[in-house]
DRENTIPA-541309 format. One record per atom (N, C-alpha, C): residue number from 1; chain; atom name; x, y, z. Coordinates in Angstrom, 3 decimals. Atoms other than C-alpha are relative to their C-alpha. Layout:
<atoms>
@seq = NUM, mol = A, atom = CA, xx = X, yy = Y, zz = Z
...
</atoms>
This chain:
<atoms>
@seq = 1, mol = A, atom = N, xx = 0.990, yy = 0.714, zz = -0.217
@seq = 1, mol = A, atom = CA, xx = 101.002, yy = -25.682, zz = -49.717
@seq = 1, mol = A, atom = C, xx = -1.018, yy = 1.033, zz = 1.237
@seq = 2, mol = A, atom = N, xx = 0.836, yy = -1.174, zz = -0.032
@seq = 2, mol = A, atom = CA, xx = 98.235, yy = -23.135, zz = -49.120
@seq = 2, mol = A, atom = C, xx = -0.849, yy = -1.157, zz = 1.072
@seq = 3, mol = A, atom = N, xx = 0.869, yy = 0.885, zz = -0.801
@seq = 3, mol = A, atom = CA, xx = 95.810, yy = -24.453, zz = -45.725
@seq = 3, mol = A, atom = C, xx = -1.115, yy = 1.599, zz = -0.386
@seq = 4, mol = A, atom = N, xx = 0.872, yy = -0.213, zz = -0.159
@seq = 4, mol = A, atom = CA, xx = 92.241, yy = -23.174, zz = -45.833
@seq = 4, mol = A, atom = C, xx = -1.063, yy = -0.646, zz = 0.935
@seq = 5, mol = A, atom = N, xx = 1.186, yy = 0.046, zz = -1.306
@seq = 5, mol = A, atom = CA, xx = 89.857, yy = -22.553, zz = -43.146
@seq = 5, mol = A, atom = C, xx = -1.633, yy = 0.940, zz = -0.379
@seq = 6, mol = A, atom = N, xx = 1.154, yy = -1.020, zz = 0.298
@seq = 6, mol = A, atom = CA, xx = 86.587, yy = -21.847, zz = -43.609
@seq = 6, mol = A, atom = C, xx = -0.800, yy = -0.750, zz = 1.287
@seq = 7, mol = A, atom = N, xx = 0.811, yy = -0.214, zz = -1.493
@seq = 7, mol = A, atom = CA, xx = 84.638, yy = -20.404, zz = -40.486
@seq = 7, mol = A, atom = C, xx = -0.866, yy = -0.017, zz = -1.119
@seq = 8, mol = A, atom = N, xx = 1.730, yy = 0.730, zz = -0.152
@seq = 8, mol = A, atom = CA, xx = 80.872, yy = -21.048, zz = -40.155
@seq = 8, mol = A, atom = C, xx = -0.046, yy = 2.178, zz = 0.468
@seq = 9, mol = A, atom = N, xx = 0.568, yy = -0.499, zz = -0.466
@seq = 9, mol = A, atom = CA, xx = 79.666, yy = -17.865, zz = -40.610
@seq = 9, mol = A, atom = C, xx = -1.412, yy = 0.346, zz = 0.202
@seq = 10, mol = A, atom = N, xx = 1.780, yy = -0.307, zz = -0.756
@seq = 10, mol = A, atom = CA, xx = 76.184, yy = -16.403, zz = -39.230
@seq = 10, mol = A, atom = C, xx = -0.224, yy = -0.531, zz = 1.350
@seq = 11, mol = A, atom = N, xx = 0.149, yy = 0.533, zz = -1.051
@seq = 11, mol = A, atom = CA, xx = 74.063, yy = -17.672, zz = -37.057
@seq = 11, mol = A, atom = C, xx = -0.081, yy = -1.690, zz = 0.342
@seq = 12, mol = A, atom = N, xx = -0.141, yy = 1.860, zz = 0.566
@seq = 12, mol = A, atom = CA, xx = 74.531, yy = -20.736, zz = -36.023
@seq = 12, mol = A, atom = C, xx = -1.249, yy = -1.395, zz = 0.494
@seq = 13, mol = A, atom = N, xx = 0.957, yy = 0.351, zz = -0.065
@seq = 13, mol = A, atom = CA, xx = 72.440, yy = -23.752, zz = -35.187
@seq = 13, mol = A, atom = C, xx = -1.416, yy = -0.560, zz = 0.641
@seq = 14, mol = A, atom = N, xx = 0.803, yy = -0.234, zz = -1.518
@seq = 14, mol = A, atom = CA, xx = 71.808, yy = -23.364, zz = -31.534
@seq = 14, mol = A, atom = C, xx = -1.461, yy = 0.718, zz = -0.078
@seq = 15, mol = A, atom = N, xx = 0.264, yy = -1.403, zz = 0.400
@seq = 15, mol = A, atom = CA, xx = 70.786, yy = -19.837, zz = -32.241
@seq = 15, mol = A, atom = C, xx = -1.028, yy = -0.143, zz = -0.967
@seq = 16, mol = A, atom = N, xx = 1.151, yy = -0.054, zz = 1.217
@seq = 16, mol = A, atom = CA, xx = 68.018, yy = -20.781, zz = -35.132
@seq = 16, mol = A, atom = C, xx = -0.208, yy = -0.997, zz = 0.678
@seq = 17, mol = A, atom = N, xx = 0.634, yy = 1.003, zz = -0.656
@seq = 17, mol = A, atom = CA, xx = 66.665, yy = -23.960, zz = -33.375
@seq = 17, mol = A, atom = C, xx = -0.821, yy = 0.857, zz = 0.872
@seq = 18, mol = A, atom = N, xx = 0.194, yy = -0.669, zz = -1.240
@seq = 18, mol = A, atom = CA, xx = 66.510, yy = -21.506, zz = -30.188
@seq = 18, mol = A, atom = C, xx = -1.966, yy = 0.667, zz = -0.805
@seq = 19, mol = A, atom = N, xx = 1.168, yy = -0.577, zz = 0.318
@seq = 19, mol = A, atom = CA, xx = 64.338, yy = -19.035, zz = -32.693
@seq = 19, mol = A, atom = C, xx = -0.822, yy = -0.261, zz = -0.288
@seq = 20, mol = A, atom = N, xx = 1.284, yy = 0.896, zz = 0.407
@seq = 20, mol = A, atom = CA, xx = 62.672, yy = -21.285, zz = -34.097
@seq = 20, mol = A, atom = C, xx = -1.620, yy = -0.670, zz = 0.352
@seq = 21, mol = A, atom = N, xx = 0.278, yy = 1.059, zz = -0.757
@seq = 21, mol = A, atom = CA, xx = 61.172, yy = -22.927, zz = -31.186
@seq = 21, mol = A, atom = C, xx = -0.210, yy = 1.083, zz = 0.776
@seq = 22, mol = A, atom = N, xx = 0.667, yy = -1.717, zz = -1.313
@seq = 22, mol = A, atom = CA, xx = 60.529, yy = -19.041, zz = -29.517
@seq = 22, mol = A, atom = C, xx = -1.271, yy = -0.258, zz = -0.912
@seq = 23, mol = A, atom = N, xx = 0.946, yy = -0.063, zz = 0.848
@seq = 23, mol = A, atom = CA, xx = 58.482, yy = -18.948, zz = -32.751
@seq = 23, mol = A, atom = C, xx = -1.032, yy = -0.347, zz = 0.241
@seq = 24, mol = A, atom = N, xx = 0.471, yy = 1.074, zz = -0.729
@seq = 24, mol = A, atom = CA, xx = 56.181, yy = -22.197, zz = -32.567
@seq = 24, mol = A, atom = C, xx = -0.582, yy = 0.879, zz = 0.984
@seq = 25, mol = A, atom = N, xx = 0.702, yy = -0.031, zz = -1.041
@seq = 25, mol = A, atom = CA, xx = 55.611, yy = -20.883, zz = -29.102
@seq = 25, mol = A, atom = C, xx = -1.095, yy = 1.219, zz = -0.414
@seq = 26, mol = A, atom = N, xx = 1.110, yy = -0.982, zz = -0.563
@seq = 26, mol = A, atom = CA, xx = 54.428, yy = -17.834, zz = -29.509
@seq = 26, mol = A, atom = C, xx = -1.258, yy = -0.262, zz = -1.056
@seq = 27, mol = A, atom = N, xx = 1.277, yy = 1.059, zz = 1.109
@seq = 27, mol = A, atom = CA, xx = 51.931, yy = -19.193, zz = -32.917
@seq = 27, mol = A, atom = C, xx = -0.817, yy = -0.651, zz = 0.837
@seq = 28, mol = A, atom = N, xx = 1.352, yy = 0.917, zz = -0.985
@seq = 28, mol = A, atom = CA, xx = 50.803, yy = -21.620, zz = -30.716
@seq = 28, mol = A, atom = C, xx = -0.957, yy = 0.531, zz = 0.674
@seq = 29, mol = A, atom = N, xx = 0.546, yy = -0.332, zz = -0.496
@seq = 29, mol = A, atom = CA, xx = 49.793, yy = -19.382, zz = -28.037
@seq = 29, mol = A, atom = C, xx = -0.985, yy = 0.724, zz = -0.769
@seq = 30, mol = A, atom = N, xx = 0.116, yy = -0.926, zz = 1.292
@seq = 30, mol = A, atom = CA, xx = 48.905, yy = -16.861, zz = -30.416
@seq = 30, mol = A, atom = C, xx = -1.814, yy = -1.314, zz = -0.545
@seq = 31, mol = A, atom = N, xx = 0.773, yy = 0.804, zz = 0.572
@seq = 31, mol = A, atom = CA, xx = 46.467, yy = -20.029, zz = -32.255
@seq = 31, mol = A, atom = C, xx = -1.493, yy = -0.530, zz = 1.357
@seq = 32, mol = A, atom = N, xx = 1.323, yy = 0.789, zz = -1.491
@seq = 32, mol = A, atom = CA, xx = 44.917, yy = -21.463, zz = -28.903
@seq = 32, mol = A, atom = C, xx = -0.720, yy = 0.392, zz = 0.820
@seq = 33, mol = A, atom = N, xx = 0.325, yy = -1.249, zz = -0.786
@seq = 33, mol = A, atom = CA, xx = 44.917, yy = -18.877, zz = -27.090
@seq = 33, mol = A, atom = C, xx = -1.083, yy = -0.713, zz = 1.333
@seq = 34, mol = A, atom = N, xx = -0.146, yy = 0.625, zz = -0.678
@seq = 34, mol = A, atom = CA, xx = 44.834, yy = -20.434, zz = -23.982
@seq = 34, mol = A, atom = C, xx = -1.374, yy = 0.435, zz = 1.264
@seq = 35, mol = A, atom = N, xx = 0.518, yy = -0.676, zz = -0.789
@seq = 35, mol = A, atom = CA, xx = 42.997, yy = -17.954, zz = -21.808
@seq = 35, mol = A, atom = C, xx = -2.030, yy = -0.133, zz = -0.644
@seq = 36, mol = A, atom = N, xx = 1.773, yy = 0.199, zz = 0.012
@seq = 36, mol = A, atom = CA, xx = 39.269, yy = -18.457, zz = -23.161
@seq = 36, mol = A, atom = C, xx = 0.202, yy = -2.073, zz = -0.450
@seq = 37, mol = A, atom = N, xx = 0.064, yy = 1.366, zz = -0.994
@seq = 37, mol = A, atom = CA, xx = 40.406, yy = -22.264, zz = -22.039
@seq = 37, mol = A, atom = C, xx = -1.353, yy = 0.314, zz = 1.625
@seq = 38, mol = A, atom = N, xx = -0.075, yy = -0.320, zz = -1.072
@seq = 38, mol = A, atom = CA, xx = 40.025, yy = -21.263, zz = -18.971
@seq = 38, mol = A, atom = C, xx = -1.507, yy = 0.627, zz = 1.078
@seq = 39, mol = A, atom = N, xx = 1.572, yy = -0.451, zz = -0.930
@seq = 39, mol = A, atom = CA, xx = 36.362, yy = -20.610, zz = -16.494
@seq = 39, mol = A, atom = C, xx = 0.008, yy = 1.038, zz = 0.175
@seq = 40, mol = A, atom = N, xx = 1.228, yy = -0.977, zz = -0.610
@seq = 40, mol = A, atom = CA, xx = 34.260, yy = -18.070, zz = -15.761
@seq = 40, mol = A, atom = C, xx = -0.455, yy = 0.953, zz = 0.431
@seq = 41, mol = A, atom = N, xx = 0.786, yy = 0.877, zz = -0.615
@seq = 41, mol = A, atom = CA, xx = 32.368, yy = -17.862, zz = -13.256
@seq = 41, mol = A, atom = C, xx = -0.768, yy = 1.651, zz = -1.564
@seq = 42, mol = A, atom = N, xx = 0.584, yy = -0.797, zz = -0.368
@seq = 42, mol = A, atom = CA, xx = 29.045, yy = -16.057, zz = -14.951
@seq = 42, mol = A, atom = C, xx = -1.036, yy = 0.645, zz = 0.409
@seq = 43, mol = A, atom = N, xx = 1.157, yy = -0.643, zz = -0.977
@seq = 43, mol = A, atom = CA, xx = 25.925, yy = -14.338, zz = -13.631
@seq = 43, mol = A, atom = C, xx = -1.159, yy = 0.452, zz = -1.857
@seq = 44, mol = A, atom = N, xx = -0.031, yy = -0.556, zz = 0.988
@seq = 44, mol = A, atom = CA, xx = 23.326, yy = -14.227, zz = -15.954
@seq = 44, mol = A, atom = C, xx = -1.139, yy = -0.885, zz = 0.536
@seq = 45, mol = A, atom = N, xx = 1.262, yy = 0.879, zz = -0.585
@seq = 45, mol = A, atom = CA, xx = 19.254, yy = -15.431, zz = -16.240
@seq = 45, mol = A, atom = C, xx = 0.281, yy = -1.187, zz = -0.683
@seq = 46, mol = A, atom = N, xx = 0.736, yy = 1.686, zz = 0.314
@seq = 46, mol = A, atom = CA, xx = 18.019, yy = -18.792, zz = -17.280
@seq = 46, mol = A, atom = C, xx = -1.049, yy = 0.142, zz = -0.158
@seq = 47, mol = A, atom = N, xx = 1.242, yy = 0.372, zz = -0.578
@seq = 47, mol = A, atom = CA, xx = 14.803, yy = -20.205, zz = -17.625
@seq = 47, mol = A, atom = C, xx = 0.167, yy = -1.977, zz = 0.321
@seq = 48, mol = A, atom = N, xx = 0.148, yy = 1.533, zz = -1.127
@seq = 48, mol = A, atom = CA, xx = 14.059, yy = -23.586, zz = -15.816
@seq = 48, mol = A, atom = C, xx = -0.464, yy = -0.381, zz = -1.166
@seq = 49, mol = A, atom = N, xx = 0.236, yy = 1.220, zz = 1.141
@seq = 49, mol = A, atom = CA, xx = 13.698, yy = -26.888, zz = -18.413
@seq = 49, mol = A, atom = C, xx = -0.189, yy = -0.903, zz = 1.445
@seq = 50, mol = A, atom = N, xx = 0.015, yy = 1.202, zz = -0.395
@seq = 50, mol = A, atom = CA, xx = 13.415, yy = -29.357, zz = -15.268
@seq = 50, mol = A, atom = C, xx = 0.599, yy = 0.301, zz = 1.244
@seq = 51, mol = A, atom = N, xx = -0.237, yy = -0.335, zz = -1.774
@seq = 51, mol = A, atom = CA, xx = 13.151, yy = -28.846, zz = -11.728
@seq = 51, mol = A, atom = C, xx = 0.141, yy = -1.903, zz = 0.498
@seq = 52, mol = A, atom = N, xx = -0.355, yy = 1.108, zz = -0.717
@seq = 52, mol = A, atom = CA, xx = 14.624, yy = -32.227, zz = -10.038
@seq = 52, mol = A, atom = C, xx = 0.351, yy = -0.163, zz = 1.335
@seq = 53, mol = A, atom = N, xx = -0.359, yy = 0.463, zz = -1.187
@seq = 53, mol = A, atom = CA, xx = 15.753, yy = -33.613, zz = -6.507
@seq = 53, mol = A, atom = C, xx = 1.191, yy = 0.889, zz = 0.266
@seq = 54, mol = A, atom = N, xx = -1.663, yy = -0.258, zz = 0.361
@seq = 54, mol = A, atom = CA, xx = 18.971, yy = -32.407, zz = -6.904
@seq = 54, mol = A, atom = C, xx = -0.109, yy = 2.676, zz = -0.205
@seq = 55, mol = A, atom = N, xx = 0.380, yy = -1.160, zz = 0.642
@seq = 55, mol = A, atom = CA, xx = 17.672, yy = -28.782, zz = -7.894
@seq = 55, mol = A, atom = C, xx = -0.467, yy = 1.033, zz = -1.258
@seq = 56, mol = A, atom = N, xx = 0.792, yy = -1.437, zz = 1.135
@seq = 56, mol = A, atom = CA, xx = 16.460, yy = -25.975, zz = -10.677
@seq = 56, mol = A, atom = C, xx = 1.005, yy = -0.785, zz = -1.008
@seq = 57, mol = A, atom = N, xx = -0.178, yy = 0.605, zz = 1.217
@seq = 57, mol = A, atom = CA, xx = 17.398, yy = -27.163, zz = -14.174
@seq = 57, mol = A, atom = C, xx = 0.710, yy = 1.310, zz = -1.659
@seq = 58, mol = A, atom = N, xx = 0.732, yy = -1.067, zz = 1.530
@seq = 58, mol = A, atom = CA, xx = 17.670, yy = -24.296, zz = -16.883
@seq = 58, mol = A, atom = C, xx = 1.724, yy = -0.065, zz = -1.043
@seq = 59, mol = A, atom = N, xx = -0.625, yy = -0.511, zz = 1.234
@seq = 59, mol = A, atom = CA, xx = 19.365, yy = -22.943, zz = -19.983
@seq = 59, mol = A, atom = C, xx = 0.337, yy = 1.717, zz = -0.719
@seq = 60, mol = A, atom = N, xx = -0.052, yy = -1.465, zz = 0.627
@seq = 60, mol = A, atom = CA, xx = 21.735, yy = -20.013, zz = -20.610
@seq = 60, mol = A, atom = C, xx = -0.110, yy = -0.048, zz = -0.863
@seq = 61, mol = A, atom = N, xx = 0.030, yy = -0.517, zz = 1.376
@seq = 61, mol = A, atom = CA, xx = 22.049, yy = -17.558, zz = -23.108
@seq = 61, mol = A, atom = C, xx = 1.091, yy = -0.532, zz = -0.851
@seq = 62, mol = A, atom = N, xx = -0.705, yy = 0.589, zz = 0.850
@seq = 62, mol = A, atom = CA, xx = 24.953, yy = -19.210, zz = -24.461
@seq = 62, mol = A, atom = C, xx = -0.418, yy = -1.787, zz = -0.303
@seq = 63, mol = A, atom = N, xx = 1.030, yy = 0.890, zz = 0.057
@seq = 63, mol = A, atom = CA, xx = 22.882, yy = -22.438, zz = -24.362
@seq = 63, mol = A, atom = C, xx = 0.839, yy = -1.910, zz = 0.559
@seq = 64, mol = A, atom = N, xx = -0.709, yy = 0.276, zz = -1.543
@seq = 64, mol = A, atom = CA, xx = 25.149, yy = -24.148, zz = -20.639
@seq = 64, mol = A, atom = C, xx = -1.446, yy = -0.946, zz = 0.304
@seq = 65, mol = A, atom = N, xx = 0.883, yy = 0.558, zz = -1.454
@seq = 65, mol = A, atom = CA, xx = 23.039, yy = -26.514, zz = -18.559
@seq = 65, mol = A, atom = C, xx = 0.350, yy = 0.122, zz = 1.033
@seq = 66, mol = A, atom = N, xx = 0.144, yy = -0.557, zz = -2.171
@seq = 66, mol = A, atom = CA, xx = 22.802, yy = -24.982, zz = -14.892
@seq = 66, mol = A, atom = C, xx = -0.819, yy = -0.747, zz = 0.679
@seq = 67, mol = A, atom = N, xx = 0.918, yy = 0.820, zz = -0.933
@seq = 67, mol = A, atom = CA, xx = 21.838, yy = -26.382, zz = -12.135
@seq = 67, mol = A, atom = C, xx = -0.195, yy = 0.320, zz = 1.061
@seq = 68, mol = A, atom = N, xx = 0.773, yy = -0.952, zz = -1.219
@seq = 68, mol = A, atom = CA, xx = 20.406, yy = -24.311, zz = -9.124
@seq = 68, mol = A, atom = C, xx = 0.036, yy = -1.125, zz = 0.930
@seq = 69, mol = A, atom = N, xx = 0.362, yy = 1.174, zz = -0.912
@seq = 69, mol = A, atom = CA, xx = 20.517, yy = -26.121, zz = -6.531
@seq = 69, mol = A, atom = C, xx = -0.672, yy = 0.859, zz = 1.323
@seq = 70, mol = A, atom = N, xx = 0.582, yy = -0.887, zz = -1.147
@seq = 70, mol = A, atom = CA, xx = 17.721, yy = -24.681, zz = -3.657
@seq = 70, mol = A, atom = C, xx = -0.658, yy = 0.209, zz = -0.803
@seq = 71, mol = A, atom = N, xx = 1.153, yy = -1.380, zz = 0.685
@seq = 71, mol = A, atom = CA, xx = 15.395, yy = -23.479, zz = -6.297
@seq = 71, mol = A, atom = C, xx = -1.155, yy = -0.353, zz = 0.040
@seq = 72, mol = A, atom = N, xx = 1.783, yy = -0.003, zz = 0.402
@seq = 72, mol = A, atom = CA, xx = 11.721, yy = -23.168, zz = -6.055
@seq = 72, mol = A, atom = C, xx = -0.886, yy = 0.522, zz = -0.315
@seq = 73, mol = A, atom = N, xx = 0.774, yy = -0.046, zz = 1.615
@seq = 73, mol = A, atom = CA, xx = 11.054, yy = -21.945, zz = -9.488
@seq = 73, mol = A, atom = C, xx = -0.146, yy = -1.304, zz = -0.968
@seq = 74, mol = A, atom = N, xx = 0.740, yy = 1.417, zz = 0.164
@seq = 74, mol = A, atom = CA, xx = 9.071, yy = -24.152, zz = -11.554
@seq = 74, mol = A, atom = C, xx = -0.119, yy = 0.146, zz = -1.558
@seq = 75, mol = A, atom = N, xx = -0.227, yy = 0.297, zz = 1.712
@seq = 75, mol = A, atom = CA, xx = 9.354, yy = -24.594, zz = -15.838
@seq = 75, mol = A, atom = C, xx = -0.806, yy = 1.454, zz = -0.084
@seq = 76, mol = A, atom = N, xx = 0.194, yy = -1.478, zz = 0.215
@seq = 76, mol = A, atom = CA, xx = 9.167, yy = -21.799, zz = -17.097
@seq = 76, mol = A, atom = C, xx = 0.887, yy = 1.222, zz = 0.047
@seq = 77, mol = A, atom = N, xx = -0.141, yy = -1.022, zz = -0.968
@seq = 77, mol = A, atom = CA, xx = 10.312, yy = -19.217, zz = -14.662
@seq = 77, mol = A, atom = C, xx = 1.048, yy = 0.193, zz = -0.519
@seq = 78, mol = A, atom = N, xx = -1.416, yy = -0.520, zz = 0.362
@seq = 78, mol = A, atom = CA, xx = 13.529, yy = -17.143, zz = -15.768
@seq = 78, mol = A, atom = C, xx = 0.451, yy = -0.082, zz = 1.439
@seq = 79, mol = A, atom = N, xx = -0.970, yy = -0.302, zz = -1.819
@seq = 79, mol = A, atom = CA, xx = 16.071, yy = -16.814, zz = -12.172
@seq = 79, mol = A, atom = C, xx = 1.755, yy = 0.157, zz = -0.373
@seq = 80, mol = A, atom = N, xx = -1.053, yy = -0.392, zz = 0.049
@seq = 80, mol = A, atom = CA, xx = 18.992, yy = -15.725, zz = -11.968
@seq = 80, mol = A, atom = C, xx = 1.002, yy = -1.090, zz = 0.350
@seq = 81, mol = A, atom = N, xx = -1.236, yy = 1.025, zz = -0.305
@seq = 81, mol = A, atom = CA, xx = 22.558, yy = -17.995, zz = -11.743
@seq = 81, mol = A, atom = C, xx = 0.614, yy = 0.650, zz = -0.526
@seq = 82, mol = A, atom = N, xx = -1.630, yy = -0.390, zz = 0.522
@seq = 82, mol = A, atom = CA, xx = 25.844, yy = -18.142, zz = -11.440
@seq = 82, mol = A, atom = C, xx = 0.709, yy = -1.503, zz = -1.508
@seq = 83, mol = A, atom = N, xx = -0.385, yy = 1.371, zz = 1.033
@seq = 83, mol = A, atom = CA, xx = 28.300, yy = -20.846, zz = -13.534
@seq = 83, mol = A, atom = C, xx = 0.891, yy = 0.444, zz = -0.790
@seq = 84, mol = A, atom = N, xx = -1.840, yy = 0.643, zz = 1.385
@seq = 84, mol = A, atom = CA, xx = 31.715, yy = -21.742, zz = -15.203
@seq = 84, mol = A, atom = C, xx = -0.074, yy = -0.378, zz = -0.939
@seq = 85, mol = A, atom = N, xx = -0.551, yy = 0.009, zz = 1.128
@seq = 85, mol = A, atom = CA, xx = 32.171, yy = -21.869, zz = -18.038
@seq = 85, mol = A, atom = C, xx = 1.213, yy = 0.341, zz = -1.230
@seq = 86, mol = A, atom = N, xx = -0.584, yy = -1.067, zz = 0.024
@seq = 86, mol = A, atom = CA, xx = 34.895, yy = -21.310, zz = -20.314
@seq = 86, mol = A, atom = C, xx = -0.439, yy = 1.045, zz = -1.170
@seq = 87, mol = A, atom = N, xx = 0.388, yy = -1.479, zz = 0.201
@seq = 87, mol = A, atom = CA, xx = 35.801, yy = -17.590, zz = -21.490
@seq = 87, mol = A, atom = C, xx = -0.282, yy = 0.055, zz = -1.933
@seq = 88, mol = A, atom = N, xx = -0.349, yy = 0.322, zz = 1.346
@seq = 88, mol = A, atom = CA, xx = 35.538, yy = -19.172, zz = -25.409
@seq = 88, mol = A, atom = C, xx = -1.499, yy = 0.143, zz = -0.962
@seq = 89, mol = A, atom = N, xx = 1.009, yy = -0.181, zz = 0.107
@seq = 89, mol = A, atom = CA, xx = 31.708, yy = -19.609, zz = -25.286
@seq = 89, mol = A, atom = C, xx = -1.264, yy = 1.025, zz = 0.069
@seq = 90, mol = A, atom = N, xx = 0.252, yy = -1.615, zz = -0.590
@seq = 90, mol = A, atom = CA, xx = 30.755, yy = -16.046, zz = -23.516
@seq = 90, mol = A, atom = C, xx = 0.835, yy = 1.049, zz = -1.309
@seq = 91, mol = A, atom = N, xx = -0.953, yy = -0.852, zz = 0.571
@seq = 91, mol = A, atom = CA, xx = 33.551, yy = -13.949, zz = -25.987
@seq = 91, mol = A, atom = C, xx = -0.185, yy = -0.428, zz = -1.713
@seq = 92, mol = A, atom = N, xx = 0.967, yy = 0.088, zz = 1.608
@seq = 92, mol = A, atom = CA, xx = 32.544, yy = -16.089, zz = -29.541
@seq = 92, mol = A, atom = C, xx = 1.562, yy = 0.038, zz = -0.640
@seq = 93, mol = A, atom = N, xx = -1.521, yy = 0.580, zz = 0.388
@seq = 93, mol = A, atom = CA, xx = 36.728, yy = -16.306, zz = -29.923
@seq = 93, mol = A, atom = C, xx = -0.211, yy = -1.075, zz = -1.420
@seq = 94, mol = A, atom = N, xx = -0.285, yy = 1.081, zz = 1.043
@seq = 94, mol = A, atom = CA, xx = 35.939, yy = -20.040, zz = -31.857
@seq = 94, mol = A, atom = C, xx = -0.713, yy = 0.237, zz = -0.914
@seq = 95, mol = A, atom = N, xx = 1.396, yy = -0.257, zz = 1.163
@seq = 95, mol = A, atom = CA, xx = 33.122, yy = -18.660, zz = -33.601
@seq = 95, mol = A, atom = C, xx = 0.713, yy = -0.151, zz = -0.969
@seq = 96, mol = A, atom = N, xx = -1.230, yy = -0.392, zz = 0.903
@seq = 96, mol = A, atom = CA, xx = 35.402, yy = -16.323, zz = -35.567
@seq = 96, mol = A, atom = C, xx = 0.637, yy = -0.262, zz = -1.015
@seq = 97, mol = A, atom = N, xx = -1.237, yy = 0.688, zz = 0.489
@seq = 97, mol = A, atom = CA, xx = 38.385, yy = -18.601, zz = -36.169
@seq = 97, mol = A, atom = C, xx = -1.348, yy = -0.968, zz = -1.190
@seq = 98, mol = A, atom = N, xx = 1.349, yy = 0.225, zz = 0.513
@seq = 98, mol = A, atom = CA, xx = 35.154, yy = -20.831, zz = -37.686
@seq = 98, mol = A, atom = C, xx = -0.099, yy = 0.387, zz = -0.972
@seq = 99, mol = A, atom = N, xx = 0.914, yy = 0.227, zz = 1.260
@seq = 99, mol = A, atom = CA, xx = 33.629, yy = -19.012, zz = -39.866
@seq = 99, mol = A, atom = C, xx = 1.173, yy = 1.283, zz = -0.972
@seq = 100, mol = A, atom = N, xx = -1.123, yy = 0.604, zz = 0.975
@seq = 100, mol = A, atom = CA, xx = 37.451, yy = -17.786, zz = -40.974
@seq = 100, mol = A, atom = C, xx = 0.644, yy = -1.349, zz = -0.511
@seq = 101, mol = A, atom = N, xx = -0.815, yy = 0.917, zz = -0.328
@seq = 101, mol = A, atom = CA, xx = 38.078, yy = -21.353, zz = -41.454
@seq = 101, mol = A, atom = C, xx = -1.162, yy = -0.943, zz = -1.412
@seq = 102, mol = A, atom = N, xx = 1.033, yy = 0.298, zz = 1.728
@seq = 102, mol = A, atom = CA, xx = 34.888, yy = -21.815, zz = -44.428
@seq = 102, mol = A, atom = C, xx = 0.557, yy = 0.953, zz = -1.210
@seq = 103, mol = A, atom = N, xx = 0.177, yy = -0.712, zz = 0.887
@seq = 103, mol = A, atom = CA, xx = 35.960, yy = -18.752, zz = -46.036
@seq = 103, mol = A, atom = C, xx = 1.232, yy = -0.626, zz = -0.897
@seq = 104, mol = A, atom = N, xx = -1.181, yy = 0.269, zz = 0.688
@seq = 104, mol = A, atom = CA, xx = 39.455, yy = -20.572, zz = -47.103
@seq = 104, mol = A, atom = C, xx = -0.414, yy = -1.593, zz = -0.250
@seq = 105, mol = A, atom = N, xx = 0.386, yy = 1.309, zz = 0.706
@seq = 105, mol = A, atom = CA, xx = 38.312, yy = -24.268, zz = -47.569
@seq = 105, mol = A, atom = C, xx = -0.180, yy = -0.286, zz = -1.820
@seq = 106, mol = A, atom = N, xx = -0.086, yy = -0.089, zz = 1.655
@seq = 106, mol = A, atom = CA, xx = 37.725, yy = -24.987, zz = -50.842
@seq = 106, mol = A, atom = C, xx = -1.544, yy = -0.751, zz = -0.307
</atoms>
C-alpha cells in the first residue's frame, strides 16, 4: 500500500489573515484620515454677528461660530480671533471626497 501525504503549500491561514488585517488597516487609515479630525488652532479675521455677556460671537471664513471673550467690538466689526476646529474644515479633504462620490453615484 502506498501512503500519500498532502502537504500544505503556500501561505498559511494565519499569515493570510495577517495580510488581510494589515491591508484593511492601511485602507481605513487612508480613507478615514484621522489627522483630518484632530483639532487645529486657527487664527483668522471674523465678523462679529452678536455681542453677549460672554463676549463677541462671530463667524469664521469656513462657517464656524467663534466666541471671543473680553471683546469690546460691536456687531459688524471685523476682529482677529483664535479658535480650534477640525483640520478637514480648512483643508477641504472631505469636500473633495464628496465631489468624487457625486461622480460615482448614478
